[in-house]
mmCIF file of the C-alpha atoms, coordinates in Angstrom:
data_MODEL
# 
_entry.id   MODEL 
# 
loop_
_atom_site.group_PDB 
_atom_site.id 
_atom_site.type_symbol 
_atom_site.label_atom_id 
_atom_site.label_alt_id 
_atom_site.label_comp_id 
_atom_site.label_asym_id 
_atom_site.label_entity_id 
_atom_site.label_seq_id 
_atom_site.pdbx_PDB_ins_code 
_atom_site.Cartn_x 
_atom_site.Cartn_y 
_atom_site.Cartn_z 
_atom_site.occupancy 
_atom_site.B_iso_or_equiv 
_atom_site.pdbx_formal_charge 
_atom_site.auth_seq_id 
_atom_site.auth_comp_id 
_atom_site.auth_asym_id 
_atom_site.auth_atom_id 
_atom_site.pdbx_PDB_model_num 
ATOM 1   C CA . MET A 1 1   ? 6.234   71.175 4.933  1.00 0.00 ? 1   MET A CA 1 
ATOM 2   C CA . LYS A 1 2   ? 4.194   69.835 8.081  1.00 0.00 ? 2   LYS A CA 1 
ATOM 3   C CA . ARG A 1 3   ? 3.358   66.928 5.892  1.00 0.00 ? 3   ARG A CA 1 
ATOM 4   C CA . THR A 1 4   ? 6.883   66.189 4.933  1.00 0.00 ? 4   THR A CA 1 
ATOM 5   C CA . THR A 1 5   ? 7.931   66.159 8.752  1.00 0.00 ? 5   THR A CA 1 
ATOM 6   C CA . ILE A 1 6   ? 5.140   64.045 10.074 1.00 0.00 ? 6   ILE A CA 1 
ATOM 7   C CA . ALA A 1 7   ? 5.715   61.559 7.196  1.00 0.00 ? 7   ALA A CA 1 
ATOM 8   C CA . ALA A 1 8   ? 9.345   61.145 8.057  1.00 0.00 ? 8   ALA A CA 1 
ATOM 9   C CA . ILE A 1 9   ? 8.711   61.147 11.949 1.00 0.00 ? 9   ILE A CA 1 
ATOM 10  C CA . ALA A 1 10  ? 6.123   58.274 11.073 1.00 0.00 ? 10  ALA A CA 1 
ATOM 11  C CA . ALA A 1 11  ? 8.773   56.515 8.999  1.00 0.00 ? 11  ALA A CA 1 
ATOM 12  C CA . VAL A 1 12  ? 11.396  56.856 11.883 1.00 0.00 ? 12  VAL A CA 1 
ATOM 13  C CA . VAL A 1 13  ? 9.230   55.549 14.530 1.00 0.00 ? 13  VAL A CA 1 
ATOM 14  C CA . GLY A 1 14  ? 8.117   52.843 11.909 1.00 0.00 ? 14  GLY A CA 1 
ATOM 15  C CA . VAL A 1 15  ? 11.821  51.702 11.732 1.00 0.00 ? 15  VAL A CA 1 
ATOM 16  C CA . LEU A 1 16  ? 12.344  51.995 15.352 1.00 0.00 ? 16  LEU A CA 1 
ATOM 17  C CA . ALA A 1 17  ? 9.180   50.047 16.212 1.00 0.00 ? 17  ALA A CA 1 
ATOM 18  C CA . THR A 1 18  ? 10.308  47.245 14.012 1.00 0.00 ? 18  THR A CA 1 
ATOM 19  C CA . GLY A 1 19  ? 13.892  46.938 15.550 1.00 0.00 ? 19  GLY A CA 1 
ATOM 20  C CA . TRP A 1 20  ? 12.318  46.946 19.092 1.00 0.00 ? 20  TRP A CA 1 
ATOM 21  C CA . THR A 1 21  ? 9.907   44.468 18.062 1.00 0.00 ? 21  THR A CA 1 
ATOM 22  C CA . LEU A 1 22  ? 12.932  41.911 16.326 1.00 0.00 ? 22  LEU A CA 1 
ATOM 23  C CA . GLN A 1 23  ? 15.063  42.331 19.732 1.00 0.00 ? 23  GLN A CA 1 
ATOM 24  C CA . VAL A 1 24  ? 12.015  41.535 21.488 1.00 0.00 ? 24  VAL A CA 1 
ATOM 25  C CA . LEU A 1 25  ? 11.562  38.286 19.450 1.00 0.00 ? 25  LEU A CA 1 
ATOM 26  C CA . HIS A 1 26  ? 15.130  37.391 19.478 1.00 0.00 ? 26  HIS A CA 1 
ATOM 27  C CA . ALA A 1 27  ? 15.565  37.869 22.906 1.00 0.00 ? 27  ALA A CA 1 
ATOM 28  C CA . GLN A 1 28  ? 12.582  35.175 23.959 1.00 0.00 ? 28  GLN A CA 1 
ATOM 29  C CA . PRO A 1 29  ? 14.057  32.008 25.083 1.00 0.00 ? 29  PRO A CA 1 
ATOM 30  C CA . GLN A 1 30  ? 13.990  29.219 22.794 1.00 0.00 ? 30  GLN A CA 1 
ATOM 31  C CA . ARG A 1 31  ? 11.520  25.815 23.748 1.00 0.00 ? 31  ARG A CA 1 
ATOM 32  C CA . VAL A 1 32  ? 13.502  22.792 24.966 1.00 0.00 ? 32  VAL A CA 1 
ATOM 33  C CA . CYS A 1 33  ? 11.400  19.805 23.471 1.00 0.00 ? 33  CYS A CA 1 
ATOM 34  C CA . LEU A 1 34  ? 10.905  16.982 25.950 1.00 0.00 ? 34  LEU A CA 1 
ATOM 35  C CA . HIS A 1 35  ? 11.088  14.709 23.207 1.00 0.00 ? 35  HIS A CA 1 
ATOM 36  C CA . GLY A 1 36  ? 13.938  15.882 21.022 1.00 0.00 ? 36  GLY A CA 1 
ATOM 37  C CA . ALA A 1 37  ? 17.702  15.539 20.729 1.00 0.00 ? 37  ALA A CA 1 
ATOM 38  C CA . SER A 1 38  ? 18.078  15.765 24.494 1.00 0.00 ? 38  SER A CA 1 
ATOM 39  C CA . GLU A 1 39  ? 15.167  13.512 25.689 1.00 0.00 ? 39  GLU A CA 1 
ATOM 40  C CA . THR A 1 40  ? 16.016  12.285 29.086 1.00 0.00 ? 40  THR A CA 1 
ATOM 41  C CA . PRO A 1 41  ? 15.604  8.349  29.931 1.00 0.00 ? 41  PRO A CA 1 
ATOM 42  C CA . ALA A 1 42  ? 12.493  9.129  32.185 1.00 0.00 ? 42  ALA A CA 1 
ATOM 43  C CA . ASP A 1 43  ? 10.681  11.134 29.131 1.00 0.00 ? 43  ASP A CA 1 
ATOM 44  C CA . ALA A 1 44  ? 11.765  8.430  26.343 1.00 0.00 ? 44  ALA A CA 1 
ATOM 45  C CA . ALA A 1 45  ? 10.163  5.987  29.173 1.00 0.00 ? 45  ALA A CA 1 
ATOM 46  C CA . ARG A 1 46  ? 6.946   8.419  28.838 1.00 0.00 ? 46  ARG A CA 1 
ATOM 47  C CA . ARG A 1 47  ? 6.867   8.120  25.117 1.00 0.00 ? 47  ARG A CA 1 
ATOM 48  C CA . GLN A 1 48  ? 7.329   4.654  25.029 1.00 0.00 ? 48  GLN A CA 1 
ATOM 49  C CA . ASP A 1 49  ? 4.044   4.349  27.385 1.00 0.00 ? 49  ASP A CA 1 
ATOM 50  C CA . ALA A 1 50  ? 2.213   6.600  25.119 1.00 0.00 ? 50  ALA A CA 1 
ATOM 51  C CA . ILE A 1 51  ? 3.293   4.420  21.885 1.00 0.00 ? 51  ILE A CA 1 
ATOM 52  C CA . ARG A 1 52  ? 2.243   1.368  23.793 1.00 0.00 ? 52  ARG A CA 1 
ATOM 53  C CA . VAL A 1 53  ? -1.235  3.139  24.855 1.00 0.00 ? 53  VAL A CA 1 
ATOM 54  C CA . MET A 1 54  ? -1.916  4.177  20.844 1.00 0.00 ? 54  MET A CA 1 
ATOM 55  C CA . ARG A 1 55  ? -0.830  0.529  19.822 1.00 0.00 ? 55  ARG A CA 1 
ATOM 56  C CA . ALA A 1 56  ? -3.291  -1.060 22.602 1.00 0.00 ? 56  ALA A CA 1 
ATOM 57  C CA . ILE A 1 57  ? -6.299  0.894  21.605 1.00 0.00 ? 57  ILE A CA 1 
ATOM 58  C CA . ASN A 1 58  ? -5.875  0.416  17.888 1.00 0.00 ? 58  ASN A CA 1 
ATOM 59  C CA . THR A 1 59  ? -5.659  -3.095 18.265 1.00 0.00 ? 59  THR A CA 1 
ATOM 60  C CA . ALA A 1 60  ? -8.737  -3.043 20.696 1.00 0.00 ? 60  ALA A CA 1 
ATOM 61  C CA . GLN A 1 61  ? -10.288 -1.336 17.719 1.00 0.00 ? 61  GLN A CA 1 
ATOM 62  C CA . ALA A 1 62  ? -9.434  -3.575 15.058 1.00 0.00 ? 62  ALA A CA 1 
ATOM 63  C CA . GLN A 1 63  ? -10.716 -6.644 16.955 1.00 0.00 ? 63  GLN A CA 1 
ATOM 64  C CA . ALA A 1 64  ? -14.193 -4.621 18.100 1.00 0.00 ? 64  ALA A CA 1 
ATOM 65  C CA . PHE A 1 65  ? -14.821 -3.627 14.495 1.00 0.00 ? 65  PHE A CA 1 
ATOM 66  C CA . ALA A 1 66  ? -13.989 -7.127 13.524 1.00 0.00 ? 66  ALA A CA 1 
ATOM 67  C CA . MET A 1 67  ? -16.470 -8.638 15.751 1.00 0.00 ? 67  MET A CA 1 
ATOM 68  C CA . ASN A 1 68  ? -19.047 -6.140 15.537 1.00 0.00 ? 68  ASN A CA 1 
ATOM 69  C CA . GLN A 1 69  ? -18.415 -3.970 12.788 1.00 0.00 ? 69  GLN A CA 1 
ATOM 70  C CA . ALA A 1 70  ? -17.908 -0.939 14.760 1.00 0.00 ? 70  ALA A CA 1 
ATOM 71  C CA . TYR A 1 71  ? -15.776 1.041  16.881 1.00 0.00 ? 71  TYR A CA 1 
ATOM 72  C CA . ARG A 1 72  ? -15.975 1.613  20.635 1.00 0.00 ? 72  ARG A CA 1 
ATOM 73  C CA . ASN A 1 73  ? -16.096 4.652  22.288 1.00 0.00 ? 73  ASN A CA 1 
ATOM 74  C CA . PHE A 1 74  ? -13.421 5.128  25.207 1.00 0.00 ? 74  PHE A CA 1 
ATOM 75  C CA . ARG A 1 75  ? -15.341 4.205  28.237 1.00 0.00 ? 75  ARG A CA 1 
ATOM 76  C CA . GLU A 1 76  ? -16.181 0.903  26.384 1.00 0.00 ? 76  GLU A CA 1 
ATOM 77  C CA . LEU A 1 77  ? -12.163 0.297  25.411 1.00 0.00 ? 77  LEU A CA 1 
ATOM 78  C CA . THR A 1 78  ? -11.145 1.175  29.184 1.00 0.00 ? 78  THR A CA 1 
ATOM 79  C CA . ALA A 1 79  ? -13.548 -1.522 30.410 1.00 0.00 ? 79  ALA A CA 1 
ATOM 80  C CA . SER A 1 80  ? -12.086 -3.907 28.318 1.00 0.00 ? 80  SER A CA 1 
ATOM 81  C CA . GLY A 1 81  ? -8.473  -3.599 30.202 1.00 0.00 ? 81  GLY A CA 1 
ATOM 82  C CA . LEU A 1 82  ? -6.274  -0.665 28.233 1.00 0.00 ? 82  LEU A CA 1 
ATOM 83  C CA . PRO A 1 83  ? -2.613  -0.167 29.618 1.00 0.00 ? 83  PRO A CA 1 
ATOM 84  C CA . PRO A 1 84  ? -2.783  3.120  31.880 1.00 0.00 ? 84  PRO A CA 1 
ATOM 85  C CA . ARG A 1 85  ? -1.987  6.413  30.245 1.00 0.00 ? 85  ARG A CA 1 
ATOM 86  C CA . PRO A 1 86  ? 1.417   7.749  30.809 1.00 0.00 ? 86  PRO A CA 1 
ATOM 87  C CA . ALA A 1 87  ? 1.282   10.583 33.407 1.00 0.00 ? 87  ALA A CA 1 
ATOM 88  C CA . GLY A 1 88  ? 1.146   14.121 31.523 1.00 0.00 ? 88  GLY A CA 1 
ATOM 89  C CA . PHE A 1 89  ? -0.657  12.734 28.392 1.00 0.00 ? 89  PHE A CA 1 
ATOM 90  C CA . LEU A 1 90  ? -3.898  13.571 27.562 1.00 0.00 ? 90  LEU A CA 1 
ATOM 91  C CA . THR A 1 91  ? -5.870  10.735 25.310 1.00 0.00 ? 91  THR A CA 1 
ATOM 92  C CA . GLN A 1 92  ? -8.900  11.869 23.240 1.00 0.00 ? 92  GLN A CA 1 
ATOM 93  C CA . LEU A 1 93  ? -10.889 9.338  20.891 1.00 0.00 ? 93  LEU A CA 1 
ATOM 94  C CA . THR A 1 94  ? -13.443 10.311 18.538 1.00 0.00 ? 94  THR A CA 1 
ATOM 95  C CA . VAL A 1 95  ? -15.853 7.858  17.221 1.00 0.00 ? 95  VAL A CA 1 
ATOM 96  C CA . GLU A 1 96  ? -18.153 8.038  13.933 1.00 0.00 ? 96  GLU A CA 1 
ATOM 97  C CA . GLY A 1 97  ? -19.668 5.193  12.544 1.00 0.00 ? 97  GLY A CA 1 
ATOM 98  C CA . SER A 1 98  ? -16.892 3.278  10.567 1.00 0.00 ? 98  SER A CA 1 
ATOM 99  C CA . THR A 1 99  ? -14.034 5.424  11.457 1.00 0.00 ? 99  THR A CA 1 
ATOM 100 C CA . TYR A 1 100 ? -12.304 6.917  14.947 1.00 0.00 ? 100 TYR A CA 1 
ATOM 101 C CA . ALA A 1 101 ? -9.708  9.598  15.362 1.00 0.00 ? 101 ALA A CA 1 
ATOM 102 C CA . LEU A 1 102 ? -7.342  9.011  18.177 1.00 0.00 ? 102 LEU A CA 1 
ATOM 103 C CA . LEU A 1 103 ? -4.545  11.428 20.040 1.00 0.00 ? 103 LEU A CA 1 
ATOM 104 C CA . VAL A 1 104 ? -2.488  11.126 22.773 1.00 0.00 ? 104 VAL A CA 1 
ATOM 105 C CA . SER A 1 105 ? -0.802  14.614 23.422 1.00 0.00 ? 105 SER A CA 1 
ATOM 106 C CA . ASP A 1 106 ? 1.868   15.320 25.918 1.00 0.00 ? 106 ASP A CA 1 
ATOM 107 C CA . THR A 1 107 ? 0.545   18.047 27.982 1.00 0.00 ? 107 THR A CA 1 
ATOM 108 C CA . VAL A 1 108 ? 4.116   18.745 29.720 1.00 0.00 ? 108 VAL A CA 1 
ATOM 109 C CA . ASP A 1 109 ? 5.851   19.045 27.073 1.00 0.00 ? 109 ASP A CA 1 
ATOM 110 C CA . PRO A 1 110 ? 6.664   22.872 25.598 1.00 0.00 ? 110 PRO A CA 1 
ATOM 111 C CA . CYS A 1 111 ? 6.539   21.382 22.195 1.00 0.00 ? 111 CYS A CA 1 
ATOM 112 C CA . ARG A 1 112 ? 3.541   19.636 22.926 1.00 0.00 ? 112 ARG A CA 1 
ATOM 113 C CA . TYR A 1 113 ? 4.734   16.272 21.173 1.00 0.00 ? 113 TYR A CA 1 
ATOM 114 C CA . THR A 1 114 ? 1.304   14.569 19.696 1.00 0.00 ? 114 THR A CA 1 
ATOM 115 C CA . LEU A 1 115 ? 0.589   10.950 18.539 1.00 0.00 ? 115 LEU A CA 1 
ATOM 116 C CA . PHE A 1 116 ? -2.292  10.506 16.322 1.00 0.00 ? 116 PHE A CA 1 
ATOM 117 C CA . SER A 1 117 ? -3.920  7.345  14.558 1.00 0.00 ? 117 SER A CA 1 
ATOM 118 C CA . ASP A 1 118 ? -6.896  6.545  13.084 1.00 0.00 ? 118 ASP A CA 1 
ATOM 119 C CA . GLN A 1 119 ? -8.649  3.092  11.834 1.00 0.00 ? 119 GLN A CA 1 
ATOM 120 C CA . GLU A 1 120 ? -6.198  2.573  9.458  1.00 0.00 ? 120 GLU A CA 1 
ATOM 121 C CA . GLY A 1 121 ? -3.982  1.808  12.532 1.00 0.00 ? 121 GLY A CA 1 
ATOM 122 C CA . LEU A 1 122 ? -0.790  4.028  11.584 1.00 0.00 ? 122 LEU A CA 1 
ATOM 123 C CA . ILE A 1 123 ? 0.533   5.948  14.247 1.00 0.00 ? 123 ILE A CA 1 
ATOM 124 C CA . TYR A 1 124 ? 1.934   9.999  13.069 1.00 0.00 ? 124 TYR A CA 1 
ATOM 125 C CA . VAL A 1 125 ? 3.953   11.905 15.303 1.00 0.00 ? 125 VAL A CA 1 
ATOM 126 C CA . GLY A 1 126 ? 3.446   15.712 15.058 1.00 0.00 ? 126 GLY A CA 1 
ATOM 127 C CA . SER A 1 127 ? 3.352   18.874 16.999 1.00 0.00 ? 127 SER A CA 1 
ATOM 128 C CA . PRO A 1 128 ? 1.472   22.332 16.591 1.00 0.00 ? 128 PRO A CA 1 
ATOM 129 C CA . LEU A 1 129 ? 2.445   24.756 13.898 1.00 0.00 ? 129 LEU A CA 1 
ATOM 130 C CA . GLN A 1 130 ? 4.442   27.812 15.207 1.00 0.00 ? 130 GLN A CA 1 
# 
């Protein structure tokens, strides 16, 4: 009898805890992405500036590879005159032999809007998995 009572109490506590967890999860406010449907003109301008930086880096890398068969690191590229990184964006560049990986991520955006590219020169848009 004690085992049945304990099992019943455990089941009730489990159901109540699950219900409470669901209520807490639903009560959390939704994030508002800066670069979604409600993008402000200022954030749209920042996003366009980030895209310009990506294109400038891809162009500079293509020129460097055509001349030297090697890609440049970020310090070498900035010395050759890239546009400034937009406020609130983080730029990361990794060069390994005949490849490179580039990302420009909006650190202000709760959804972490990010642009990605590589030696192919295509620009991709992404955000973290939830």
